[in-house]
C-alpha positions as CSV (number, residue, x, y, z in Angstrom):
1,M,-10.1,35.7,-21.9
2,K,-6.9,37.5,-22.8
3,M,-4.0,37.6,-20.3
4,S,-1.4,40.4,-20.3
5,L,2.2,39.5,-20.7
6,K,2.8,40.6,-17.1
7,S,0.0,38.4,-15.7
8,A,1.3,35.4,-17.6
9,W,4.8,35.9,-16.2
10,T,3.3,36.1,-12.6
11,V,1.3,32.9,-13.0
12,A,4.3,31.0,-14.4
13,T,6.5,32.2,-11.6
14,A,3.9,31.1,-9.0
15,F,3.7,27.6,-10.5
16,A,7.5,27.4,-10.6
17,I,7.7,28.2,-6.9
18,I,4.9,25.7,-6.0
19,G,6.8,23.1,-8.0
20,V,10.0,23.7,-6.1
21,L,8.3,23.7,-2.7
22,G,6.2,20.6,-3.5
23,C,9.1,18.5,-4.8
24,G,11.3,16.6,-2.4
25,G,14.1,16.4,-4.9
26,E,16.3,13.4,-5.5
27,S,16.9,11.1,-2.6
28,P,20.3,11.5,-1.0
29,P,22.8,8.8,-2.0
30,Q,22.8,5.8,0.3
31,P,26.0,5.0,2.1
32,T,28.1,2.3,0.6
33,Q,27.9,-0.9,2.7
34,P,31.2,-2.6,3.5
35,S,31.7,-6.0,1.8
36,N,31.7,-8.9,4.1
37,A,35.2,-10.3,4.8
38,S,35.8,-13.9,4.2
39,T,37.9,-14.5,7.3
40,E,38.1,-13.3,10.9
41,A,41.4,-11.6,10.3
42,E,40.1,-9.4,7.5
43,H,36.7,-8.1,8.8
44,G,34.8,-5.0,8.1
45,H,34.4,-4.2,11.8
46,D,30.7,-3.3,11.7
47,H,29.6,-4.2,15.2
48,G,25.9,-3.4,15.0
49,P,23.9,-2.7,18.2
50,G,26.1,-2.8,21.2
51,G,29.3,-2.5,19.3
52,H,31.2,0.4,17.9
53,D,32.0,1.8,14.5
54,H,35.6,1.7,13.5
55,G,35.1,3.9,10.5
56,E,35.8,7.5,10.3
57,G,32.2,8.6,10.2
58,G,30.8,7.9,13.7
59,H,27.9,10.1,14.6
60,G,28.3,13.9,14.7
61,H,27.5,16.1,17.6
62,A,27.2,19.8,18.0
63,A,29.4,21.3,20.7
64,G,28.4,20.2,24.2
65,P,26.9,22.4,26.9
66,H,30.3,23.7,27.9
67,G,31.5,24.2,24.3
68,G,33.5,21.0,24.1
69,T,33.6,17.9,22.1
70,V,31.0,15.2,23.0
71,A,31.5,11.5,22.6
72,D,29.3,8.5,23.5
73,W,30.3,6.6,26.7
74,G,28.6,3.3,27.2
75,G,26.3,2.8,24.3
76,G,24.2,6.0,24.9
77,K,23.8,5.6,28.7
78,Y,26.4,8.3,29.3
79,H,28.3,10.8,27.2
80,V,31.5,12.6,27.9
81,E,32.4,16.2,26.9
82,F,36.1,17.1,26.5
83,T,37.3,20.7,27.0
84,V,40.9,22.1,27.4
85,D,42.4,25.3,28.7
86,H,45.7,25.6,27.0
87,G,46.9,28.4,29.3
88,K,46.3,26.3,32.4
89,Q,47.5,23.2,30.6
90,E,44.3,21.7,32.0
91,A,41.7,19.3,30.6
92,T,38.1,19.0,31.9
93,V,35.8,16.1,31.2
94,Y,32.1,16.4,31.9
95,I,29.9,13.3,32.4
96,L,26.6,13.8,30.6
97,G,23.4,11.8,30.5
98,S,21.8,10.2,27.5
99,D,20.5,13.6,26.3
100,E,24.1,14.8,25.9
101,K,23.3,17.9,28.0
102,S,22.4,17.1,31.6
103,P,25.1,16.5,34.2
104,E,25.3,12.8,35.3
105,P,27.3,12.5,38.5
106,I,29.2,9.2,38.8
107,A,31.1,7.5,41.6
108,A,34.6,7.2,40.2
109,E,38.0,8.0,41.7
110,S,39.2,9.3,38.4
111,V,38.9,9.1,34.6
112,L,41.9,8.6,32.3
113,L,42.5,10.9,29.4
114,T,44.7,9.5,26.6
115,I,45.7,11.9,23.8
116,K,47.2,10.6,20.5
117,D,49.3,13.7,19.5
118,P,51.2,14.8,21.5
119,Q,51.2,11.4,23.2
120,L,50.1,11.8,26.8
121,Q,48.0,10.3,29.5
122,A,46.5,12.2,32.4
123,D,44.4,11.2,35.4
124,L,41.5,13.6,35.8
125,L,40.2,13.8,39.3
126,P,36.7,14.6,40.6
127,A,35.7,18.3,40.8
128,P,32.0,18.2,41.7
129,L,29.7,20.8,40.5
130,E,27.6,22.8,43.0
131,G,25.1,20.5,44.6
132,E,27.0,17.3,43.8
133,G,28.2,15.3,46.7
134,E,28.3,12.0,48.5
135,G,31.3,10.8,46.5
136,K,29.8,11.6,43.1
137,A,30.9,14.1,40.4
138,S,30.0,15.0,36.8
139,R,33.2,17.0,36.3
140,F,36.8,15.7,36.3
141,V,39.8,17.9,35.9
142,G,43.6,17.3,35.4
143,Q,46.7,19.0,34.1
144,H,49.5,18.0,31.8
145,E,52.2,20.1,30.2
146,G,51.3,18.6,26.8
147,L,48.0,20.3,26.9
148,A,49.7,23.7,26.4
149,T,49.8,22.9,22.7
150,V,47.1,24.7,20.7
151,K,45.6,22.2,18.3
152,E,42.7,19.9,17.8
153,Y,43.0,16.9,20.0
154,E,42.0,13.3,19.4
155,G,42.0,10.6,22.0
156,T,40.1,8.3,24.5
157,I,38.4,8.9,27.8
158,S,38.1,5.8,30.0
159,G,37.0,5.0,33.5
160,V,35.2,2.6,35.7
161,I,31.8,3.2,37.4
162,G,31.3,0.6,40.1
163,E,32.7,-2.4,38.4
164,T,31.7,-1.5,34.9
165,P,34.4,-0.1,32.5
166,Y,33.6,2.6,30.1
167,A,35.6,4.0,27.1
168,G,34.8,6.6,24.4
169,N,36.8,8.1,21.6
170,F,36.7,11.7,20.6
171,K,38.1,14.0,18.0
172,E,38.0,17.8,18.1
173,E,37.2,19.6,14.9
174,A,37.3,23.2,13.8
175,A,34.4,25.7,14.4
176,G,33.6,24.2,17.8
177,H,32.1,21.0,16.5
178,G,33.1,17.6,17.8
179,H,32.4,14.1,16.7
180,A,32.2,10.8,18.5
181,H,34.5,8.5,16.5
182,G,35.1,4.8,16.4
183,H,38.8,4.1,16.3
184,S,39.7,3.3,12.7
185,H,42.3,0.7,11.9
186,G,42.4,1.4,8.2
187,E,43.1,-1.4,5.9
188,D,45.2,-3.2,8.5
189,D,42.4,-4.3,10.7
190,A,43.2,-7.9,11.4
191,L,42.2,-9.5,14.8
192,V,45.5,-11.2,15.7
193,W,45.8,-13.7,18.6
194,E,49.3,-14.0,20.1
195,G,50.5,-17.5,21.3
196,E,48.3,-20.3,22.6
197,P,45.1,-19.7,24.5
198,R,45.5,-19.5,28.3
199,Q,43.5,-21.5,30.8
200,H,42.2,-19.8,34.0
201,A,39.4,-20.5,36.4
202,G,37.6,-22.7,33.8
203,L,38.0,-20.1,31.1
204,V,39.8,-20.3,27.8
205,I,41.4,-16.9,27.1
206,K,42.9,-15.7,23.8
207,L,45.1,-12.6,24.0
208,G,46.1,-10.3,21.1
209,H,45.3,-7.1,19.3
210,H,43.8,-5.5,16.2
211,G,46.3,-4.9,13.4
212,K,48.8,-7.2,11.8
213,H,51.6,-4.6,12.2
214,L,52.2,-2.4,15.3
215,H,54.0,0.9,14.7
216,A,55.8,3.1,17.1
217,G,54.0,6.4,17.8
218,E,50.6,4.9,16.9
219,E,47.8,3.4,18.8
220,V,47.4,-0.4,19.5
221,E,44.0,-1.8,20.4
222,P,44.5,-4.9,22.5
223,A,41.8,-7.7,22.3
224,V,40.7,-10.5,24.5
225,S,38.4,-13.4,23.8
226,I,37.1,-15.3,26.9
227,T,35.0,-18.5,26.6
228,R,33.6,-21.1,28.9
229,N,32.6,-24.5,27.4
230,G,32.8,-22.9,24.0
231,E,30.4,-20.0,24.9
232,P,31.5,-16.3,25.1
233,V,31.8,-14.9,28.6
234,A,30.4,-11.3,28.8
235,D,30.6,-10.6,32.5
236,A,34.4,-10.4,33.1
237,K,36.3,-7.2,33.6
238,V,39.3,-6.8,31.3
239,F,42.0,-4.1,31.5
240,N,45.2,-3.6,29.5
241,A,48.4,-1.6,29.7
242,L,51.7,-1.4,27.9
243,V,55.0,-2.2,29.8
244,S,58.6,-2.4,28.7
245,A,60.0,-5.7,27.4
246,D,61.5,-6.5,30.8
247,G,58.2,-5.8,32.5
248,A,59.7,-3.1,34.8
249,T,58.4,0.1,33.3
250,V,54.8,1.2,32.5
251,L,54.7,2.7,29.1
252,A,51.0,3.3,28.9
253,K,48.7,3.3,31.9
254,E,46.1,0.6,32.4
255,V,42.7,1.3,30.7
256,P,39.5,-0.7,30.8
257,T,38.0,-2.5,27.8
258,V,34.4,-2.9,26.6
259,Y,32.7,-6.2,25.7
260,E,31.7,-6.5,22.1
261,P,29.2,-9.3,21.2
262,T,29.6,-11.7,18.3
263,T,29.0,-10.4,14.9
264,S,29.0,-11.9,11.4
265,E,32.6,-10.5,11.0
266,E,34.3,-11.5,14.2
267,P,33.9,-13.4,17.5
268,A,32.8,-11.8,20.8
269,H,35.8,-10.1,22.5
270,Y,36.8,-7.3,24.8
271,A,38.4,-4.2,23.1
272,Q,38.2,-0.4,22.8
273,G,41.0,0.1,25.3
274,G,43.4,1.8,23.0
275,L,47.0,2.4,24.1
276,M,49.6,4.7,22.5
277,I,53.0,3.0,21.6
278,P,55.9,5.2,22.5
279,Q,57.9,6.7,19.6
280,E,61.1,4.9,20.5
281,A,59.6,1.5,21.3
282,K,61.0,-1.6,19.4
283,S,59.4,-4.3,21.5
284,L,57.2,-4.3,24.5
285,L,54.6,-6.2,26.5
286,I,50.8,-5.9,26.4
287,R,49.8,-6.5,30.0
288,F,46.3,-7.9,30.4
289,R,44.5,-8.0,33.7
290,I,41.4,-10.2,33.7
291,V,38.9,-10.3,36.6
292,P,36.3,-13.1,36.1
293,A,32.9,-12.6,37.7
294,D,33.3,-15.8,39.7
295,G,37.0,-16.3,40.1
296,E,40.3,-14.7,41.1
297,E,41.9,-12.2,38.8
298,A,44.9,-13.1,36.6
299,T,47.5,-11.1,34.8
300,F,49.2,-12.1,31.5
301,D,52.1,-10.4,29.7
302,V,52.1,-10.8,25.9
303,P,55.3,-9.8,24.1
304,V,54.8,-8.0,20.7
305,S,57.2,-6.5,18.2
306,V,57.0,-2.9,17.1
307,E,57.9,-1.5,13.6
C-alpha cells in the first residue's frame, strides 16, 4: 500500500508525540550528600529526624493563608506564618497546624520575633481571631520602628507553649514565596564548649555555642549539653540571652532552645535559640537559664569574645 507524503508526515509526528509523552526523561540529579566530619568540632550538621537542617535549602513553602512566609515550628506539629505591615511598623505571626493552613490557637503570653537585618527584637502579643478565647490565640501582633523598612526579612520566631519551647527560622523571598530555613553556619560550624563543665542537681552541663569565631552584627547560636550518669537529658528547659560583659544590660532578649538528639556528627544538645550580636559589641556574656525537670533552675553566664 502506498502512503502519501502528507500521511507519512502525520504518522511520524504522532509517533514522535507518543514518544515524548511516554518517556519520563532523565532522572533529576541526586543531591550531593555532605561528607562525614571526622571530629565533633567540624560536623556536617545533618540532624535527621527530629533535628533541623543548617543548610540553605530547607523545605520550600508557597505563601501562607495570609500571604506571608511559612516556617516549621516544632517538627511539623505547628507552623508559623510571618507577615509585616510596613506602614504600621507592625508584624503579625499566625500559628498554623500541621497542614500549614488551619489556625491553631495556643496558650502563650507572647511570641518573640527576632530579625537579623535591621537587628531587632519585638514581643508579639495575643490578638485572638473571632471565636478564639479562653486564653488562647492563633494570631500574635507587635510593633517596632525597624519594621518600617521595606525589604525581605529573615529571622526567628520563638515562644513557649505550656512548658515546651518552640523556635522556627524564616526567610522572606520575592514573589510572595517563603521558605523555612535551617540556620546556616557556613564553613565555621564548630560546636565549641566554653570552660569546664558545670555541675547542678546531679547534672553535668556543658555550655558553649556554634562557630569558632563570633562576629559583631551576626547571629550566635548558643549550645548546651546536659547529661546525667553519662546519658543525655532531653526533658530540661533551656533558655539563653545576651548580656553586657558586666552583666548589667540585656543585649538580646531571652529565647528558648530546642533539644536535638544525638547524631553521627554531634552529641545531643539544646540549640536553635539564635541571638543577634550588637554591631558595637567587643565582648559579652551568653546567659543560660536551665530548668531541670526534677530540680531547681540555675543560671550561668559565659563570657565570649567578639570579632
